C-alpha positions in Angstrom: 95.0 104.8 127.3 96.1 101.2 127.0 99.8 100.3 127.0 100.7 98.1 124.0 104.0 96.2 123.7 105.0 95.4 120.1 107.9 93.0 119.5 109.3 93.5 116.0 107.9 97.1 116.2 110.6 98.5 113.9 109.8 96.1 111.1 107.5 96.6 108.1 104.3 95.4 109.8 105.4 96.3 113.3 106.0 100.0 112.5 102.6 100.3 110.8 101.0 98.7 113.9 102.9 101.2 116.2 101.6 104.1 114.1 98.0 102.9 114.2 98.0 102.2 118.0 99.4 105.6 118.7 96.8 107.2 116.4 94.1 105.4 118.4 95.5 107.0 121.6 97.5 104.2 123.1 101.0 104.1 124.6 103.4 101.9 122.6 106.6 100.1 123.7 108.5 98.9 120.6 110.9 96.0 121.3 113.2 95.4 118.4 116.9 94.4 118.1 117.0 95.8 114.6 118.3 92.5 113.1 115.8 92.8 110.3 113.9 95.9 111.4 115.2 99.5 111.0 115.2 102.7 112.9 114.2 104.4 109.6 110.7 102.8 110.0 110.1 104.5 113.4 112.3 107.6 113.2 109.2 109.7 112.4 107.6 108.8 115.7 108.5 111.6 118.1 105.9 111.5 120.9 106.3 110.8 124.6 103.8 107.9 124.3 106.3 105.9 122.3 109.4 104.1 123.5 111.9 101.8 121.7 113.8 99.1 123.6 116.7 97.5 121.7 116.4 94.0 123.1 116.9 90.5 121.6 113.9 88.5 122.8 115.6 85.2 122.6 117.0 86.2 126.0 114.6 86.9 128.9 113.4 90.5 129.1 111.1 92.5 131.4 109.1 95.7 131.4 108.5 97.5 134.7 105.4 99.5 133.7 101.9 97.9 133.3 101.2 96.4 129.9 97.7 95.8 128.6 98.3 94.2 125.1 101.3 92.3 123.8 101.6 92.1 120.0 104.3 89.5 119.2 105.5 90.2 115.6 109.2 89.7 116.0 110.7 87.2 113.6 112.8 87.1 110.4 109.9 86.9 107.9 111.3 87.0 104.4 113.1 84.1 102.7 116.3 86.0 102.4 116.3 86.6 106.1 115.3 83.2 107.5 117.6 81.4 105.0 120.5 83.7 106.3 119.4 83.3 110.0 118.0 79.8 110.3 119.0 79.2 113.9 118.0 82.7 115.0 114.6 82.2 113.3 114.0 79.0 115.3 115.1 80.6 118.5 112.8 83.7 118.0 109.9 81.3 117.4 110.7 79.2 120.5 112.6 81.1 123.1 111.4 84.5 122.0 107.7 83.4 122.0 108.2 81.7 125.4 109.7 84.9 127.0 107.1 87.1 125.5 104.2 84.9 126.6 105.8 85.0 130.1 105.8 88.7 130.0 102.1 88.8 129.0 101.3 86.4 131.8 103.2 88.5 134.4 101.2 91.6 133.3 97.9 89.8 132.7 98.0 91.2 129.2 96.1 90.1 126.2 98.7 88.4 123.9 98.5 88.2 120.1 101.0 86.3 118.1 101.6 87.1 114.4 101.5 83.7 112.8 101.5 83.1 109.1 99.9 81.4 106.1 103.2 79.5 105.9 101.8 77.1 108.6 99.7 75.7 105.7 102.9 75.0 103.7 102.2 74.0 100.0 98.5 73.5 100.7 96.4 70.6 99.4 93.2 72.4 100.5 92.2 75.5 98.7 91.3 78.1 99.9 92.9 77.6 103.3 90.6 77.4 106.4 91.9 77.7 109.9 91.0 74.0 110.6 93.4 72.8 107.9 96.5 71.3 109.4 98.8 72.1 106.5 101.3 70.4 104.2 104.7 71.4 105.3 108.2 70.0 104.7 109.8 70.3 108.2 113.3 69.7 107.0 113.3 71.8 103.8 115.0 75.2 103.6 111.7 77.0 104.4 111.1 74.7 107.3 112.9 76.9 109.8 110.3 79.6 109.4 107.3 77.4 108.9 108.0 75.2 111.9 109.1 78.1 114.1 105.6 79.6 113.6 103.8 76.2 114.0 105.7 75.7 117.3 104.9 79.2 118.4 101.2 78.6 117.8 101.4 75.4 119.9 103.2 77.2 122.7 100.7 80.0 122.6 97.8 77.6 123.0 99.6 75.7 125.8 100.0 79.0 127.7 96.3 79.7 127.2 95.2 76.2 128.3 97.6 75.6 131.2 98.5 79.1 132.4 95.3 80.9 131.6 97.0 83.6 129.4 94.5 85.5 127.3 95.9 84.7 123.8 95.0 85.2 120.1 96.6 83.9 116.9 96.5 85.8 113.7 97.5 83.9 110.5 98.8 86.6 108.2 98.7 86.1 104.4 100.9 88.1 101.9 100.9 91.7 102.9 102.5 94.7 101.2 102.7 98.5 101.5 105.2 101.3 102.2 108.3 100.4 104.2 108.8 97.0 102.5 112.5 96.4 102.1 113.4 96.5 98.4 115.7 93.5 98.7 113.8 91.3 101.1 113.2 88.6 98.3 109.4 88.7 98.2 107.5 89.3 95.0 106.0 92.8 95.4 109.1 94.6 96.6 111.2 92.8 94.0 108.8 93.6 91.2 108.6 97.2 92.3 112.4 97.5 92.3 112.7 95.9 88.9 109.8 97.8 87.3 110.9 101.2 88.5 114.4 100.7 87.0 113.0 99.2 83.8 114.9 95.9 84.5 113.5 92.5 83.6 110.8 91.3 86.1 111.7 87.8 87.2 108.8 85.4 87.5 109.5 82.0 89.0 108.3 78.9 87.1 105.6 79.7 84.6 104.1 82.4 86.8 100.9 80.3 87.2 101.3 79.9 91.0 98.9 82.1 92.9 99.0 84.4 95.9 96.6 86.8 97.6 97.9 90.2 98.5 96.6 92.3 101.4 97.4 96.0 101.7 99.0 96.8 105.1 96.3 99.2 106.3 93.7 96.5 105.9 95.9 93.9 107.7 96.7 96.2 110.7 93.0 97.0 111.1 92.2 93.2 111.3 95.1 92.6 113.7 93.9 95.2 116.2 90.3 93.9 115.8 91.4 90.4 116.7 93.5 91.6 119.7 90.5 93.6 121.0 88.2 90.6 120.6 87.8 87.6 123.0 88.8 85.0 120.4 91.5 82.5 121.2 91.6 80.2 118.1 93.5 81.1 115.0 92.0 83.6 112.5 93.1 84.1 108.9 93.6 87.7 108.0 94.4 88.4 104.3 92.8 89.4 101.0 91.0 86.5 99.3 91.4 88.0 95.9 93.7 85.6 94.2 96.2 86.5 91.4 98.9 84.5 89.5 102.4 85.9 89.8 102.3 86.6 86.1 99.1 88.8 86.7 100.9 90.6 89.5 103.9 91.3 87.2 101.7 92.6 84.5 99.7 94.8 86.9 103.0 96.1 88.3 104.2 97.1 84.9 100.9 98.9 84.3 100.9 100.8 87.6 104.5 102.0 87.3 104.4 102.7 83.6 107.5 100.5 83.3 109.2 99.3 80.1 110.3 96.1 81.8 110.0 92.7 80.2 109.0 89.6 82.0 111.6 86.8 82.3 111.2 83.3 83.9 113.4 81.6 86.4 113.4 78.2 88.1 111.0 77.8 91.1 112.6 77.9 94.6 112.4 74.7 96.7 109.0 74.0 98.3 107.5 77.2 96.8 103.7 77.0 97.4 101.7 76.6 94.2 98.7 78.4 95.5 97.7 80.5 98.6 94.4 82.1 99.4 92.7 82.7 102.7 89.2 81.7 103.7 88.3 84.7 105.8 84.8 83.5 106.9 85.9 83.5 110.6 87.4 87.0 110.4 84.1 88.3 108.8 81.9 86.5 111.4 84.0 87.2 114.5 85.5 90.6 113.8 83.3 92.1 111.1 86.5 92.5 109.1 87.2 92.2 105.5 89.8 94.0 103.2 88.8 97.2 101.5 91.8 98.0 99.3 92.2 96.3 95.8 95.5 95.2 94.5 95.8 97.9 91.9 94.8 100.6 94.5 97.2 99.2 97.0 100.1 99.1 94.6 99.4 102.8 93.7 99.2 103.8 97.4 102.5 102.0 98.0 104.1 103.8 95.2 102.7 107.2 96.3 103.4 106.6 100.0 106.9 105.2 99.8 108.2 107.0 96.7 110.4 105.5 93.9 113.7 106.1 95.7 112.6 104.1 98.8 111.2 101.3 96.6 114.3 101.0 94.5 116.6 101.2 97.5 120.4 100.8 97.6 121.9 97.5 96.6 122.7 95.4 99.8 
């Protein structure tokens, strides 16, 4: 049994990771201050192999027992959060990553950081490969998240090169599934909430901008495969099937049987026009590729979460 520490373990992705690690027979230590995570995401876990520590990783923290893997997922991740918490987002990416890398070094643990496709910004290369350096506005409203993750990647590689820490970097593309927060500001939870209440579905711009959506089970499978590999350089993990936001809205209406109409609003500042991962490295290094189509994933999200959870209570 390996002991896995998961920062941000009470969040959307983190809680699914905790579930899967436990299912595979590991002990899991979830570290989460519940700023954007929620106890409701982990309240179903009632086994002695699981522990939750309510800690803010921007302060130094320590774990007494041995740790074999560190999965560093903690960070405000949705626009509504990092725009509300810009300084905290930067501190989690800098101080939080520094403290968590130090913990991994102390325990001689394999360290994986959850980076993001946002390091590519509004990309001028399509699809995005790991050797693309990105096109990011460092002082725009999204910059606090983009640059926090870019800095965290640089810090991770510095710890690997100078301190000999066994590190990995996963660049996560748009992911969805049960336990998304209905009001987190991202497209799929917003479209679900609107479609299930027959309210207008709001598409920004003309809806021609593209995204690639990966079902959470596929993502977690790729994340664990990378952590258990010997790879140190960044690896894209996401679904390369590309859809316009308008196509996503139309599919959502179809899956939910909604009577919603589609309405158009102005594009947010620095909103990427296209986003699709090149997953050649993930295929070659990990033998990984996604298995769940968008339509199947949306249906599994609806079935797994239920309408009440996807609609949620107004914040």
